[in-house]
ROTOR-549386 format. One line per 4 residues: their letters; for each residue x, y, z negated of N, C-alpha, C. Coordinates in Angstrom, 1 decimal, padded with zeros to 4 digits. Atoms other than C-alpha are relative to their C-alpha. Layout:
// residues N
a = X:Y:Z:X:Y:Z:X:Y:Z  ...
***
This chain:
// residues 137
xxxx = -000.3:-001.4:000.0:104.1:068.0:-105.6:001.3:000.2:-000.7  -001.4:-000.3:000.5:107.6:069.3:-106.1:-000.1:000.9:-001.3  000.0:-000.8:001.3:108.6:071.0:-109.4:-000.1:001.5:000.3  000.1:-001.4:-000.3:109.0:074.4:-107.8:-001.5:000.4:000.4
xxxx = 001.4:-000.3:-000.4:105.5:074.2:-106.2:-000.9:000.0:-001.3  000.8:000.1:001.2:104.1:073.2:-109.6:000.1:001.2:-000.8  -000.3:-001.2:000.7:105.7:076.1:-111.3:-000.7:001.2:000.6  000.6:-001.1:-000.7:104.5:078.5:-108.7:-001.6:-000.1:-000.1
xxxx = 001.5:000.2:000.2:100.9:077.1:-109.0:-000.4:000.4:-001.4  000.3:-000.4:001.3:101.0:077.6:-112.7:000.0:001.5:-000.2  -000.1:-001.5:000.1:102.1:081.2:-112.4:-001.2:000.6:000.7  001.1:-000.5:-000.7:099.4:081.9:-109.9:-001.3:-000.2:-000.8
xxxx = 001.2:000.4:000.8:096.8:080.1:-112.0:-000.2:001.0:-001.2  000.1:-000.9:001.2:097.6:082.1:-115.2:-000.2:001.4:000.4  000.2:-001.3:-000.5:097.8:085.3:-113.2:-001.4:000.3:000.4  001.4:-000.1:-000.5:094.4:084.7:-111.7:-000.9:000.0:-001.2
xxxx = 000.9:000.0:001.3:092.9:083.9:-115.2:000.1:001.4:-000.6  -000.1:-001.3:000.6:094.4:087.1:-116.6:-000.7:001.1:000.8  000.6:-001.0:-000.9:093.3:089.2:-113.6:-001.5:-000.1:-000.1  001.4:000.1:000.1:089.8:087.8:-113.8:-000.6:000.5:-001.3
xxxx = 000.4:-000.5:001.3:089.5:088.5:-117.5:000.1:001.5:-000.1  -000.1:-001.4:000.0:090.8:092.0:-117.0:-001.1:000.7:000.8  001.1:-000.6:-000.8:088.3:092.8:-114.2:-001.3:-000.1:-000.7  001.2:000.2:000.7:085.5:091.3:-116.1:-000.2:000.9:-001.2
xxxx = 000.1:-000.9:001.2:086.3:093.2:-119.3:-000.1:001.4:000.4  000.1:-001.3:-000.4:086.7:096.4:-117.4:-001.4:000.4:000.5  001.3:-000.2:-000.4:083.4:096.1:-115.7:-001.0:000.0:-001.2  000.9:000.1:001.2:081.7:095.1:-119.0:000.1:001.2:-000.8
xxxx = -000.1:-001.2:000.8:083.1:098.1:-120.8:-000.6:001.2:000.8  000.6:-001.1:-000.8:082.0:100.4:-117.9:-001.5:-000.1:-000.1  001.4:000.1:000.1:078.5:099.0:-118.1:-000.5:000.3:-001.4  000.4:-000.3:001.4:078.4:099.2:-121.9:000.0:001.5:-000.3
xxxx = -000.1:-001.4:000.2:079.5:102.8:-121.8:-000.9:000.8:001.0  001.0:-000.6:-000.9:076.3:104.0:-120.1:-000.4:001.4:-000.5  000.3:-001.3:000.4:076.4:107.3:-121.9:-000.1:001.0:001.1  000.0:-001.0:-001.1:077.0:109.0:-118.6:-001.3:000.1:000.7
xxxx = 001.4:-000.1:-000.6:073.4:108.2:-117.6:-000.9:000.8:-000.9  000.9:-000.6:001.0:071.9:109.7:-120.8:000.0:001.5:000.1  -000.1:-001.5:000.2:073.2:113.3:-120.9:001.1:000.5:000.9  -001.0:-000.6:-000.9:075.0:115.4:-118.4:000.9:001.0:-000.8
xxxx = -000.8:-001.0:000.8:076.2:117.9:-121.1:001.2:-000.7:-000.7  -001.1:000.7:000.6:078.4:115.3:-122.8:001.1:-000.4:001.0  -001.0:000.4:-000.9:080.2:114.5:-119.6:001.1:001.0:000.3  -000.9:-001.1:-000.3:081.9:117.8:-119.1:001.2:-000.1:-000.9
xxxx = -001.3:000.0:000.7:085.6:117.6:-120.1:000.9:001.0:000.6  -001.0:-000.9:-000.6:088.5:119.8:-119.6:000.9:-000.7:001.0  -000.9:000.6:-001.0:091.0:119.2:-116.8:001.1:-000.9:-000.7  -001.0:000.7:000.8:093.6:118.1:-119.4:-000.5:-001.3:-000.6
xxxx = 000.6:001.2:000.6:091.2:115.7:-121.1:-000.2:-001.1:001.1  000.2:001.0:-001.0:090.3:114.0:-117.8:001.4:-000.5:000.5  -001.3:000.4:-000.4:094.0:113.9:-116.8:000.6:-001.0:-001.0  -000.5:000.9:001.0:094.8:112.1:-120.0:-000.6:-001.4:000.2
xxxx = 000.7:001.3:-000.2:092.3:109.4:-119.0:000.5:-000.6:001.4  -000.3:000.5:-001.4:093.1:109.2:-115.2:001.4:-000.5:000.1  -001.4:000.3:-000.2:096.9:109.1:-115.4:000.3:-001.5:-000.5  -000.3:001.3:000.4:097.2:105.9:-117.5:-000.8:-001.1:000.8
xxxx = 000.8:000.9:-000.8:094.4:104.3:-115.5:000.6:-000.3:001.4  -000.6:000.1:-001.3:096.1:105.0:-112.2:001.2:-000.9:-000.1  -001.2:000.8:000.2:099.3:103.5:-113.5:-000.3:-001.5:-000.3  000.3:001.4:000.3:097.8:100.4:-115.0:-000.7:-000.7:001.2
xxxx = 000.7:000.7:-001.2:095.5:099.7:-112.0:001.0:-000.2:001.1  -000.9:000.2:-001.1:098.4:100.2:-109.6:000.9:-001.2:-000.3  -000.8:001.1:000.4:100.6:097.7:-111.5:-000.8:-001.3:000.2  000.8:001.1:-000.2:097.7:095.3:-111.6:-000.2:-000.4:001.5
xxxx = 000.2:000.3:-001.4:097.1:095.6:-107.9:001.3:-000.5:000.7  -001.3:000.5:-000.6:100.8:095.2:-107.1:000.3:-001.5:-000.3  -000.3:001.4:000.4:101.1:092.0:-109.1:-000.9:-001.0:000.7  000.9:000.9:-000.6:098.0:090.4:-107.6:000.3:000.0:001.5
xxxx = -000.1:000.0:-001.5:098.6:091.6:-104.0:001.3:-000.6:000.5  -001.3:000.6:-000.5:102.2:090.3:-103.8:-000.2:-001.5:000.2  000.2:001.4:-000.3:100.8:086.8:-104.0:-000.5:-000.3:001.4  000.5:000.2:-001.4:099.2:087.3:-100.6:001.1:-000.3:000.9
xxxx = -001.1:000.3:-000.9:102.6:087.1:-099.1:000.3:-001.5:000.1  -000.3:001.5:000.0:102.8:083.4:-100.1:-001.2:-000.8:000.5  001.1:000.7:-000.5:099.4:082.5:-098.6:000.3:-000.3:001.5  -000.2:000.5:-001.4:099.7:080.5:-095.4:-000.9:000.8:001.0
xxxx = 000.8:-000.7:-001.0:098.5:082.4:-092.3:-000.3:001.5:-000.3  000.3:-001.4:000.4:098.5:085.8:-094.0:001.3:000.8:000.2  -001.2:-000.7:-000.4:101.1:088.0:-092.3:000.3:001.2:-000.9  -000.5:-001.2:000.9:103.1:090.8:-094.0:-000.8:001.2:000.4
xxxx = 000.7:-001.2:-000.4:101.3:093.4:-091.9:-001.4:000.1:-000.6  001.3:000.0:000.6:097.9:092.3:-093.1:000.0:000.3:-001.5  -000.2:-000.2:001.5:099.1:092.2:-096.7:000.3:001.5:-000.3  -000.2:-001.4:000.2:100.4:095.7:-096.4:-001.2:000.9:000.2
xxxx = 001.2:-000.7:-000.3:097.2:097.0:-094.9:-001.0:-000.2:-001.2  000.9:000.3:001.1:095.2:095.3:-097.6:000.4:000.7:-001.3  -000.5:-000.6:001.2:097.4:096.6:-100.4:-000.2:001.5:000.1  000.2:-001.5:-000.2:097.1:100.2:-099.0:-001.5:000.2:-000.3
xxxx = 001.4:-000.2:000.2:093.3:099.7:-099.0:-000.3:-000.1:-001.5  000.2:000.1:001.5:093.4:098.6:-102.7:000.5:001.2:-000.7  -000.5:-001.2:000.7:095.6:101.5:-103.7:-000.9:001.2:000.3  000.9:-001.1:-000.3:093.3:103.9:-101.9:-001.3:-000.1:-000.8
xxxx = 001.2:000.2:000.8:090.3:102.4:-103.7:000.3:000.4:-001.5  -000.4:-000.4:001.3:092.2:102.9:-107.0:-000.1:001.5:-000.2  000.0:-001.5:000.0:092.7:106.6:-106.2:-001.4:000.5:000.1  001.3:-000.5:-000.1:089.1:107.0:-105.2:-000.9:-000.3:-001.2
xxxx = 000.7:000.3:001.2:087.8:105.3:-108.3:000.3:001.1:-001.1  -000.4:-001.0:001.0:089.8:107.7:-110.5:-000.4:001.4:000.4  000.4:-001.3:-000.4:089.0:110.8:-108.4:-001.6:000.1:-000.2  001.4:-000.1:000.2:085.3:110.0:-108.5:-000.4:000.1:-001.4
xxxx = 000.2:-000.1:001.4:085.5:109.5:-112.2:000.3:001.4:-000.5  -000.4:-001.4:000.4:087.2:112.9:-112.5:-001.2:001.0:000.4  001.1:-000.8:-000.4:084.4:114.6:-110.5:-001.3:-000.3:-000.7  001.2:000.3:000.8:081.7:112.7:-112.4:000.0:000.6:-001.4
xxxx = -000.1:-000.6:001.3:083.0:114.1:-115.6:-000.5:001.4:-000.1  000.6:-001.4:000.0:081.7:117.5:-114.5:-001.5:-000.1:000.2  001.5:000.2:000.0:078.2:116.1:-114.4:-000.6:-000.1:001.4  000.6:000.2:-001.3:077.8:115.5:-110.7:-000.4:-001.4:000.2
xxxx = 000.5:001.4:000.0:075.6:112.4:-110.5:000.4:-000.8:001.2  -000.4:000.7:-001.3:076.6:111.6:-106.9:001.3:-000.7:-000.2  -001.3:000.7:000.2:080.1:110.8:-108.0:000.0:-001.2:-000.9  000.2:001.2:000.9:078.9:108.4:-110.7:-000.3:-001.2:000.9
xxxx = 000.4:001.1:-000.9:077.3:106.4:-107.9:001.1:-000.4:000.9  -001.2:000.3:-000.8:080.4:106.7:-105.8:001.0:-000.9:-000.8  -000.9:000.8:000.8:082.5:105.4:-108.7:-000.5:-001.5:-000.1  000.5:001.3:000.1:080.2:102.4:-109.1:000.2:-000.8:001.3
xxxx = -000.2:000.6:-001.3:080.4:101.7:-105.3:001.5:-000.4:000.1  -001.4:000.3:-000.1:084.2:101.9:-105.4:000.5:-001.1:-000.9  -000.3:001.1:000.9:084.4:099.7:-108.4:-000.5:-001.4:000.5  000.5:001.2:-000.6:082.3:097.1:-106.7:000.9:-000.4:001.2
xxxx = -000.9:000.3:-001.1:084.5:097.3:-103.6:001.3:-000.6:-000.5  -001.3:000.5:000.6:087.6:096.9:-105.8:-000.2:-001.4:-000.5  000.2:001.3:000.6:086.1:093.9:-107.6:-000.2:-001.0:001.1  000.2:001.0:-001.1:084.9:092.2:-104.4:001.3:-000.2:000.8
xxxx = -001.3:000.3:-000.7:088.3:092.7:-102.7:000.9:-000.8:-000.8  -000.8:000.9:000.8:090.0:091.1:-105.7:-000.5:-001.4:000.0  000.6:001.3:-000.1:087.6:088.3:-105.6:000.4:-000.7:001.3  -000.5:000.5:-001.2:088.6:087.8:-102.0:001.4:-000.4:-000.1
xxxx = -001.4:000.4:000.2:092.3:087.8:-103.0:000.0:-001.3:-000.8  000.0:001.2:000.8:091.5:085.2:-105.7:-000.4:-001.2:000.8  000.5:001.1:-000.9:089.7:083.1:-103.1:001.2:-000.4:000.9  -001.1:000.3:-000.9:092.7:083.3:-100.7:001.1:-000.7:-000.8
xxxx = -001.1:000.6:000.8:095.2:082.5:-103.4:-000.3:-001.3:-000.6  000.4:001.3:000.6:093.2:079.7:-104.9:000.2:-001.2:000.9  -000.2:001.1:-001.0:093.6:077.7:-101.7:001.5:-000.3:000.1  -001.5:000.2:000.0:097.4:078.1:-102.1:000.3:-001.0:-001.1
x = -000.2:001.0:001.1:097.1:076.1:-105.4:-000.1:-001.4:000.5
***
């Protein structure tokens, strides 16, 4: 293995470890914070309060998605057009996760289930990316 390939493999490996730990800790914190199931009264927040939570989440999740998705361009047999479509799918999921969280904060139970569904799709799609990238190692 050439030196450049080894360096690239190390970067991908540590990025995947970091991304896996980030997703796992995010899901774990979401499950631990099950207060949204106990009481609908505590869920209601002001628009500004929800915006203070949604804005940094959108930013952080978008950067996370960008860093992970750009590795798809280096996977053999994965064209740029597919990578762009997949990246747009991930960014739409990020927006839907945050919007459903916003509407769930007003006590609408349906949006809580939508948020869980979107989080599962988000996690599964990143597991797919990790699978594709790991064969590049």
